[in-house]
C-alpha positions in Angstrom: 0.0 0.0 0.0 1.4 3.4 -1.0 1.7 5.8 1.9 -0.3 9.0 1.5 2.7 11.3 1.5 4.5 9.4 -1.3 2.9 11.4 -4.2 5.5 13.0 -6.3 6.1 16.8 -6.1 4.4 18.7 -9.0 6.8 19.1 -11.8 6.2 22.9 -12.0 7.2 23.2 -8.3 10.3 21.0 -8.8 11.3 23.0 -11.8 11.0 26.3 -9.8 12.7 25.1 -6.6 15.6 23.2 -8.4 16.5 26.3 -10.4 16.1 29.0 -7.7 19.9 29.5 -7.3 20.4 30.1 -11.0 17.3 32.2 -11.2 18.5 34.4 -8.3 22.0 34.7 -9.9 20.4 36.1 -13.1 18.1 38.5 -11.3 20.8 39.9 -9.1 23.5 40.4 -11.8 25.2 43.8 -11.7 23.7 44.8 -15.1 20.1 44.1 -14.2 20.5 45.5 -10.7 21.9 48.8 -12.1 19.3 48.9 -14.9 16.4 48.5 -12.4 18.0 51.0 -10.1 17.9 53.6 -12.9 21.6 53.9 -12.9 22.1 53.1 -16.5 21.2 55.1 -19.6 18.6 54.3 -22.3 21.4 53.0 -24.5 22.0 50.1 -22.1 18.3 49.3 -22.1 18.3 49.4 -25.9 21.3 47.1 -26.2 19.5 44.6 -23.9 16.4 44.8 -26.0 18.5 44.0 -29.1 19.9 40.8 -27.4 16.3 39.7 -26.6 15.4 40.0 -30.3 18.0 37.3 -31.1 16.8 35.0 -28.3 13.1 35.3 -29.1 13.9 34.8 -32.7 15.3 31.4 -31.9 12.4 30.6 -29.6 9.7 31.6 -32.1 11.3 30.5 -35.3 10.9 26.9 -34.2 7.4 27.3 -32.6 5.3 26.5 -35.6 7.1 23.2 -36.3 6.6 22.2 -32.6 2.9 23.1 -32.4 1.8 19.5 -32.9 4.4 18.0 -30.6 2.9 16.2 -27.6 5.6 17.7 -25.3 6.2 21.2 -26.6 3.0 21.8 -28.5 0.8 22.8 -25.6 3.2 25.6 -24.8 3.1 27.1 -28.3 0.7 30.0 -27.7 0.6 32.9 -30.1 -0.5 35.3 -27.4 3.0 34.9 -25.8 5.0 35.6 -29.0 7.3 38.6 -28.5 9.3 39.1 -31.6 6.9 41.5 -33.3 6.7 43.6 -30.1 10.5 43.7 -29.9 10.7 44.9 -33.5 8.3 47.7 -32.7 10.3 48.7 -29.7 13.6 48.6 -31.6 12.1 50.8 -34.3 11.2 53.3 -31.6 14.6 53.0 -29.8 16.9 52.9 -32.9 14.8 54.3 -35.7 13.5 52.7 -38.9 16.9 51.5 -39.9 17.4 49.5 -36.6 18.2 46.2 -38.4 21.3 47.7 -40.0 23.2 48.1 -36.8 21.8 45.1 -35.0 24.5 42.9 -33.4 24.5 39.9 -31.0 27.0 39.6 -28.2 28.9 36.3 -28.4 27.1 35.2 -25.3 23.8 36.0 -27.0 24.8 33.9 -30.0 25.6 31.0 -27.7 22.2 31.3 -25.9 20.2 31.5 -29.1 22.1 28.6 -30.6 21.2 26.4 -27.7 17.6 27.4 -28.0 17.6 26.5 -31.7 19.3 23.2 -30.9 16.6 22.3 -28.5 13.8 23.5 -30.8 15.2 21.3 -33.5 15.8 18.1 -31.7 14.6 18.0 -28.1 11.1 19.3 -27.3 11.6 18.9 -23.5 14.6 21.2 -23.7 12.6 23.7 -25.7 10.0 23.7 -22.9 12.8 24.5 -20.4 13.8 27.6 -22.4 10.2 28.6 -23.0 9.5 28.5 -19.3 12.4 30.5 -18.2 11.7 33.3 -20.7 8.0 33.7 -21.1 6.9 33.2 -17.5 9.7 35.6 -16.4 8.4 38.2 -18.9 4.9 37.9 -17.5 6.1 38.4 -13.9 9.4 40.0 -13.3 9.5 41.6 -16.7 6.9 44.0 -15.5 9.4 45.5 -13.1 11.7 46.3 -16.0 8.8 47.9 -17.9 7.8 50.1 -14.9 11.5 51.2 -14.5 11.8 52.0 -18.2 8.6 54.1 -18.2 9.7 56.1 -15.1 13.4 56.4 -16.0 13.3 57.2 -19.7 9.8 58.6 -20.1 8.3 55.9 -22.4 4.5 56.1 -22.8 2.9 53.6 -20.4 2.7 50.2 -22.2 3.6 52.0 -25.4 6.5 52.0 -27.9 9.8 51.1 -26.2 8.2 48.8 -23.7 5.8 46.8 -25.8 7.8 43.7 -25.3 6.5 43.6 -21.7 2.9 44.2 -22.7 0.9 41.0 -23.3 -2.3 42.4 -24.9 -3.6 38.9 -25.5 -3.4 37.9 -21.9 -5.8 39.9 -19.9 -5.2 38.0 -16.7 -1.5 37.1 -16.3 -1.9 35.5 -12.9 -4.5 33.0 -14.3 -2.4 32.4 -17.3 0.7 31.6 -15.2 -1.5 29.2 -13.2 -2.6 27.4 -16.3 1.0 27.4 -17.6 2.1 25.6 -14.4 -0.6 23.0 -14.9 0.8 22.4 -18.4 4.2 21.8 -16.9 2.7 19.4 -14.4 1.3 17.4 -17.3 4.5 17.3 -19.4 4.9 13.6 -20.5 8.1 11.8 -19.7 9.7 9.6 -17.2 11.7 10.9 -14.2 15.0 10.8 -16.1 13.6 13.1 -18.8 12.1 15.5 -16.3 15.5 15.7 -14.6 17.0 16.5 -18.0 14.5 19.3 -18.4 15.3 20.6 -14.9 19.0 20.6 -15.9 18.2 22.5 -19.1 16.2 25.1 -17.1 19.3 25.7 -15.0 21.4 26.0 -18.1 18.9 28.5 -19.6 19.3 30.8 -16.6 23.1 30.4 -16.7 23.1 31.4 -20.4 20.9 34.4 -19.6 23.3 35.4 -16.8 26.2 35.3 -19.2 24.4 37.8 -21.4 23.9 40.1 -18.4 27.5 39.7 -17.5 28.6 40.7 -21.0 26.2 43.7 -21.0 27.6 44.7 -17.6 31.1 44.8 -19.2 29.8 46.8 -22.1 28.0 49.3 -19.8 30.1 49.6 -16.6 28.5 51.9 -14.1 31.6 54.1 -14.1 31.3 54.8 -17.8 
């Protein structure tokens, strides 16, 4: 007879708790701390937005192909897609010729390449990257939006911060709850789920590397 306390921990809870250290490291990096503290200029914010364009391009370029996949398919939700919003923000920040000067940091290229690798051959890994990015945008990303509006005078939820505005998700809290339910229902044995957890940690580490590179490009003393 199975004891009542032997039920496995929900996978969404496991994913969150197992990656807390890496998540904290990303959120407390010098670059993001200085950005949120209003101590960096709009150029640093713009450069960060450029890096996001490359990462979300990798995430969303493979989304259509994965829409029918039993593991990744349930997470492919058009209301989450960010690339169009990023392009509108970059046009506002850099002007109509923004693409001409767009460059990815080496760390960003590494990050985007890993996302593409997972999207192309490992749906569970794709879910790990999807989770770390989109759920973070729905929650902590709103702090960045608020800071940007107050610090550089962007119109509330307007051009320059549209990346953080999910117009197709009127109730973010309810959406996040439903997303966690999808995580709990991800098919796969324990070994596969541990691999997804490891990839989630890797995703945060890749993101932290981008922050570190941006911190070197925009030192507070500059």
